[in-house]
C-alpha positions as CSV (number, residue, x, y, z in Angstrom):
1,X,157.9,161.7,4.9
2,X,156.5,158.9,2.7
3,X,157.7,160.6,-0.5
4,X,161.3,160.4,0.8
5,X,160.9,156.8,1.8
6,X,159.2,155.7,-1.5
7,X,160.6,157.8,-4.3
8,X,159.1,155.6,-7.0
9,X,155.6,155.9,-5.7
10,X,153.0,158.6,-5.5
11,X,151.1,158.8,-2.2
12,X,147.4,158.3,-2.9
13,X,146.0,158.3,0.6
14,X,146.9,160.1,3.8
15,X,147.4,158.2,7.0
16,X,144.5,159.4,9.2
17,X,143.1,156.6,11.4
18,X,144.1,155.6,14.9
19,X,145.7,152.2,15.0
20,X,143.8,150.0,17.4
21,X,145.9,148.4,20.2
22,X,144.3,145.0,19.4
23,X,142.5,144.9,16.0
24,X,141.4,141.3,16.9
25,X,139.4,142.6,19.9
26,X,135.9,143.3,18.6
27,X,133.8,145.3,20.9
28,X,130.0,145.9,20.8
29,X,128.1,148.6,22.7
30,X,124.7,147.4,23.9
31,X,121.9,149.5,25.3
32,X,118.2,149.4,25.9
33,X,115.7,148.3,28.5
34,X,114.8,145.1,30.3
35,X,115.2,142.7,27.4
36,X,118.6,144.0,26.7
37,X,119.4,143.9,30.4
38,X,118.3,140.2,30.4
39,X,115.5,138.5,32.3
40,X,116.3,134.8,32.0
41,X,117.5,132.8,35.0
42,X,121.2,132.2,35.2
43,X,122.5,128.7,34.8
44,X,125.9,127.1,35.5
45,X,126.6,127.1,31.7
46,X,126.1,130.9,31.6
47,X,128.8,131.3,34.2
48,X,131.3,129.1,32.3
49,X,134.2,131.4,31.2
50,X,135.4,131.5,27.6
51,X,138.8,133.3,27.3
52,X,137.6,134.8,24.0
53,X,134.3,136.3,25.3
54,X,134.7,139.3,27.6
55,X,132.6,141.9,29.3
56,X,133.7,145.5,29.4
57,X,132.2,146.5,32.7
58,X,129.9,149.4,32.4
59,X,128.4,149.2,35.9
60,X,129.7,148.4,39.3
61,X,129.8,144.6,39.9
62,X,131.2,142.9,43.0
63,X,135.0,143.5,42.9
64,X,135.1,144.2,39.2
65,X,135.9,147.7,38.1
66,X,134.0,149.9,35.6
67,X,136.0,150.3,32.4
68,X,138.0,147.0,32.8
69,X,137.6,143.8,30.8
70,X,136.7,140.5,32.5
71,X,135.6,137.0,31.3
72,X,132.0,137.4,30.4
73,X,129.4,136.1,32.9
74,X,126.1,137.4,34.1
75,X,125.1,140.0,35.2
76,X,126.5,141.6,32.1
77,X,124.8,145.0,32.8
78,X,123.7,146.4,36.2
79,X,123.7,144.2,39.3
80,X,120.2,142.9,38.9
81,X,120.7,141.8,35.2
82,X,120.2,138.2,34.4
83,X,120.7,136.5,31.0
84,X,119.6,138.1,27.8
85,X,120.6,139.0,24.3
86,X,124.2,140.0,24.9
87,X,125.1,136.7,26.7
88,X,123.8,134.6,23.8
89,X,125.2,137.0,21.2
90,X,128.7,136.9,22.5
91,X,128.9,133.1,22.8
92,X,127.6,132.6,19.3
93,X,130.1,135.1,17.9
94,X,133.2,133.4,19.4
95,X,131.9,130.0,18.3
96,X,131.7,131.2,14.7
97,X,134.7,133.5,14.4
98,X,138.4,132.4,14.0
99,X,140.3,131.7,17.3
100,X,142.3,134.8,16.8
101,X,139.2,137.0,17.4
102,X,138.0,138.0,20.9
103,X,134.5,139.5,21.5
104,X,133.7,142.0,24.2
105,X,130.3,143.6,25.1
106,X,129.6,146.7,27.2
107,X,126.0,146.6,28.3
108,X,124.1,149.7,29.4
109,X,120.5,148.8,30.0
110,X,117.7,149.5,32.6
111,X,114.2,148.0,32.5
112,X,111.1,150.1,31.9
113,X,112.8,153.3,30.7
114,X,112.2,155.6,27.7
115,X,114.6,156.3,24.9
116,X,114.8,159.7,26.5
117,X,117.0,158.3,29.3
118,X,119.6,157.5,26.6
119,X,119.3,160.9,24.9
120,X,122.1,163.3,26.0
121,X,119.8,166.3,25.5
122,X,116.8,164.9,27.3
123,X,118.1,162.5,30.0
124,X,118.5,165.1,32.8
125,X,114.9,166.3,32.5
126,X,113.7,162.7,32.2
127,X,115.4,161.7,35.5
128,X,114.1,164.8,37.3
129,X,110.5,164.1,36.1
130,X,110.7,160.5,37.3
131,X,111.9,161.6,40.7
132,X,109.1,164.2,41.0
133,X,106.6,161.5,40.3
134,X,108.2,159.1,42.9
135,X,109.2,156.7,40.1
136,X,112.6,155.9,41.6
137,X,112.9,152.1,41.9
138,X,115.4,152.1,39.0
139,X,117.6,155.0,40.2
140,X,119.8,152.6,42.0
141,X,120.8,151.0,38.7
142,X,121.2,154.4,37.1
143,X,123.7,155.2,39.8
144,X,125.6,152.0,39.1
145,X,126.1,153.4,35.6
146,X,127.4,156.7,37.0
147,X,124.1,158.5,36.9
148,X,124.1,159.2,33.1
149,X,123.5,156.4,30.6
150,X,124.6,158.3,27.5
151,X,127.8,159.5,29.1
152,X,128.5,155.9,30.3
153,X,128.1,154.5,26.7
154,X,130.5,157.2,25.4
155,X,133.0,156.4,28.2
156,X,132.8,152.7,27.3
157,X,133.1,153.6,23.6
158,X,136.3,155.6,24.2
159,X,137.8,152.7,26.1
160,X,136.8,150.3,23.3
161,X,138.5,152.4,20.7
162,X,141.7,152.5,22.8
163,X,141.8,148.8,23.5
164,X,140.2,147.3,20.4
165,X,137.7,148.0,17.6
166,X,134.1,149.0,17.9
167,X,132.2,146.8,15.5
168,X,128.6,147.7,16.2
169,X,125.8,148.7,18.5
170,X,123.2,146.2,19.9
171,X,119.9,147.9,20.7
172,X,116.6,146.7,22.2
173,X,114.1,149.2,23.6
174,X,110.7,150.6,22.9
175,X,108.2,149.0,25.3
176,X,108.2,152.0,27.5
177,X,107.6,154.3,24.5
178,X,104.6,152.5,22.9
179,X,102.7,155.8,22.8
180,X,105.6,157.9,21.5
181,X,104.9,158.7,17.8
182,X,108.4,160.0,17.1
183,X,110.2,157.2,18.8
184,X,111.9,156.0,15.6
185,X,113.4,159.5,15.0
186,X,114.6,159.6,18.6
187,X,116.3,156.2,18.3
188,X,118.1,157.5,15.2
189,X,119.1,160.7,17.1
190,X,120.8,158.7,19.9
191,X,122.7,156.5,17.4
192,X,123.7,159.6,15.4
193,X,124.9,161.4,18.5
194,X,127.0,158.3,19.6
195,X,128.6,158.0,16.2
196,X,129.5,161.7,16.2
197,X,130.7,161.8,19.8
198,X,132.8,158.7,19.4
199,X,134.2,159.8,16.1
200,X,133.0,156.6,14.3
201,X,132.3,156.0,10.7
202,X,128.6,155.1,10.5
203,X,129.1,153.1,7.3
204,X,131.4,150.8,9.2
205,X,129.6,150.6,12.6
206,X,126.0,149.2,12.3
207,X,123.2,149.2,14.8
208,X,121.2,146.0,15.2
209,X,117.6,146.9,16.3
210,X,115.5,144.0,17.7
211,X,111.8,143.6,17.5
212,X,109.5,143.5,20.5
213,X,107.9,140.2,21.6
214,X,105.5,139.5,18.7
215,X,101.7,139.3,18.9
216,X,101.9,135.7,17.7
217,X,104.0,134.9,20.7
218,X,101.6,136.6,23.0
219,X,103.5,139.9,23.3
220,X,101.4,142.8,24.5
221,X,103.2,145.3,22.2
222,X,103.9,143.2,19.1
223,X,101.8,145.7,17.2
224,X,104.6,148.2,17.7
225,X,107.0,146.3,15.6
226,X,106.1,148.5,12.6
227,X,107.7,151.4,14.6
228,X,110.7,149.2,15.3
229,X,111.1,148.5,11.6
230,X,110.8,152.2,10.9
231,X,113.6,153.0,13.4
232,X,115.9,150.5,11.7
233,X,115.1,151.8,8.3
234,X,115.8,155.5,9.2
235,X,119.4,154.6,10.0
236,X,121.4,153.8,6.8
237,X,123.4,151.2,8.6
238,X,120.5,150.0,10.8
239,X,119.4,146.4,10.6
240,X,116.2,144.9,11.9
241,X,116.4,141.7,13.9
242,X,113.2,139.6,13.8
243,X,111.6,138.3,17.0
244,X,109.4,135.9,15.0
245,X,109.2,132.5,16.6
246,X,110.9,133.7,19.8
247,X,108.7,132.6,22.7
248,X,107.5,135.3,25.1
249,X,107.2,135.0,28.9
250,X,103.7,135.2,30.3
251,X,103.9,137.2,33.6
252,X,101.1,138.2,35.9
253,X,100.8,141.8,34.7
254,X,102.2,141.7,31.2
255,X,103.9,139.7,28.4
256,X,106.9,141.7,27.3
257,X,109.9,139.6,28.0
258,X,111.3,136.5,26.3
259,X,111.7,133.1,27.7
260,X,115.1,131.5,28.0
261,X,114.5,129.8,24.6
262,X,113.4,133.2,23.2
263,X,116.6,134.9,24.3
264,X,118.7,132.1,22.8
265,X,117.0,132.3,19.4
266,X,117.0,136.1,19.5
267,X,120.6,136.5,20.6
268,X,121.8,134.1,17.9
269,X,119.9,136.1,15.3
270,X,121.7,139.3,16.4
271,X,125.0,137.3,16.0
272,X,124.0,135.9,12.7
273,X,123.3,139.3,11.3
274,X,126.6,140.7,12.6
275,X,128.5,137.8,11.1
276,X,126.8,138.5,7.8
277,X,127.9,142.1,8.0
278,X,131.4,141.2,8.9
279,X,131.6,138.9,6.0
280,X,130.4,141.6,3.6
281,X,133.0,144.0,5.0
282,X,136.0,141.7,4.3
283,X,138.3,142.9,1.4
284,X,138.0,140.9,-1.8
285,X,140.9,138.6,-2.5
286,X,141.0,137.8,-6.2
287,X,142.0,134.2,-7.0
288,X,145.5,133.6,-8.3
289,X,145.9,132.7,-12.0
290,X,146.3,129.0,-12.6
291,X,148.6,127.1,-15.0
292,X,145.9,127.2,-17.8
293,X,145.9,131.0,-18.0
294,X,146.0,132.5,-21.4
295,X,149.1,134.1,-22.9
296,X,147.7,137.5,-22.0
297,X,147.4,136.4,-18.4
298,X,150.9,135.0,-18.4
299,X,152.2,138.3,-19.6
300,X,150.3,140.0,-16.8
301,X,151.8,137.5,-14.3
302,X,155.3,138.2,-15.6
303,X,154.7,141.9,-15.4
304,X,153.4,141.4,-11.8
305,X,156.6,139.5,-10.9
306,X,158.7,142.3,-12.2
307,X,156.6,144.7,-10.1
308,X,157.6,142.8,-7.0
309,X,161.4,143.4,-7.6
310,X,163.8,145.0,-5.2
311,X,162.2,148.4,-5.7
312,X,158.8,147.1,-4.6
313,X,160.4,145.0,-1.8
314,X,162.2,148.0,-0.4
315,X,159.1,150.1,-0.7
316,X,157.0,147.5,1.1
317,X,159.6,147.3,3.9
318,X,159.4,151.1,4.2
319,X,155.6,151.0,4.2
320,X,155.5,148.2,6.8
321,X,157.9,150.2,9.0
322,X,155.9,153.3,8.5
323,X,152.7,151.5,9.4
324,X,154.2,149.9,12.6
325,X,155.7,153.2,13.7
326,X,152.6,155.3,13.0
327,X,149.1,155.2,14.5
328,X,147.5,154.0,11.3
329,X,145.3,151.1,10.3
330,X,145.4,151.8,6.6
331,X,148.1,153.0,4.2
332,X,147.4,153.1,0.4
333,X,150.1,153.9,-2.1
334,X,149.7,154.1,-5.9
335,X,152.5,153.1,-8.2
336,X,153.2,155.5,-11.0
337,X,152.6,153.4,-14.2
338,X,150.0,153.0,-16.9
339,X,148.8,149.9,-15.1
340,X,147.2,150.3,-11.7
341,X,149.2,148.9,-8.8
342,X,148.1,149.4,-5.2
343,X,150.3,148.6,-2.2
344,X,148.2,148.4,0.9
345,X,148.2,147.1,4.4
346,X,145.5,144.5,5.2
347,X,144.7,144.9,8.9
348,X,143.0,141.5,9.2
349,X,145.9,139.6,7.8
350,X,148.6,142.0,9.2
351,X,150.3,142.0,5.8
352,X,151.3,144.3,3.0
353,X,149.9,143.3,-0.4
354,X,150.5,144.6,-4.0
355,X,147.2,144.5,-5.9
356,X,147.8,144.3,-9.7
357,X,145.1,144.7,-12.4
358,X,145.6,144.2,-16.1
359,X,143.2,143.4,-18.9
360,X,140.4,142.9,-16.5
361,X,142.3,140.3,-14.3
362,X,143.4,140.9,-10.7
363,X,146.1,139.4,-8.5
364,X,147.3,140.0,-4.9
365,X,151.0,139.7,-4.2
366,X,152.0,139.2,-0.5
367,X,155.1,141.3,-0.2
368,X,155.6,140.8,3.5
369,X,155.8,137.0,3.5
370,X,154.7,134.7,6.3
371,X,151.6,132.7,6.8
372,X,148.1,134.0,6.0
373,X,145.8,134.0,9.0
């Protein structure tokens, strides 16, 4: 098909990815126990709606339907959730990102529960064991998530892929498993299963793993942060989020949760790490040559201009049409010449560029026109 459209080019990459309905809708799948669910009291500011910060409902909530997007407001998870990591994370992300980007979070979290509740191969036995022991206070929240947390995360992930782009996982769990020696390996298994079952590229979809309330802050399980660090390190695209300096909440029976200030600091750290990763993932745009370029550079510029003649323009129009009519997010075509030229579609800018390299210098030629975003 593309050979007939572009006779002067040799196809170098096959169109294979599904084109997201809205590439500017960035969606994060969050899961864990009580600190991910959120324990801070809700304020009026938390209820203030931002049109760029959305919740993808993963649990029943008032008249809002599971699987639909709504302006983000607590509870972000099940009906008893308060304010936590995801609330702060989302507001920080929209504050820092361009106005064209929207952020959505699907939160699947229940307090006090093992990583086994999130494991597709162990959750059924885990729930039955809890029922046998009479440990059922949390089953009502499990039911709000459809009775299977792993299945609900996958369901939300499929909706996320259809409506936007999954940019990462937010994870905070481990207090319930402080005696589980292989907890880091189990955390990795759940992540690996999600990546596989959602058909994601693990090199492009990181998981942010948060520390437990630290010993310095009075946390009862701060000593387990070595296991948290191990879990993050086992996952090639895992990233540890420090809880250092995040105040912990002293409660009658334990100190495991964060204070409001602690959640604000912690949630912003999740966002800062994600913003850093997004920045690293941006395609490099080589600077244009200036008027003081050498004769060699001027020759290369002239050659570049020739490359953007009617043949290239026609090819780019065909490529753009092919992209819009296909379900593709990336189309790469290599020009048959002794110099390397790459015509490619930049999803972020919604443009087709011609990348030219000669004598160690690089240029990008916008062959679609219009204003960069």
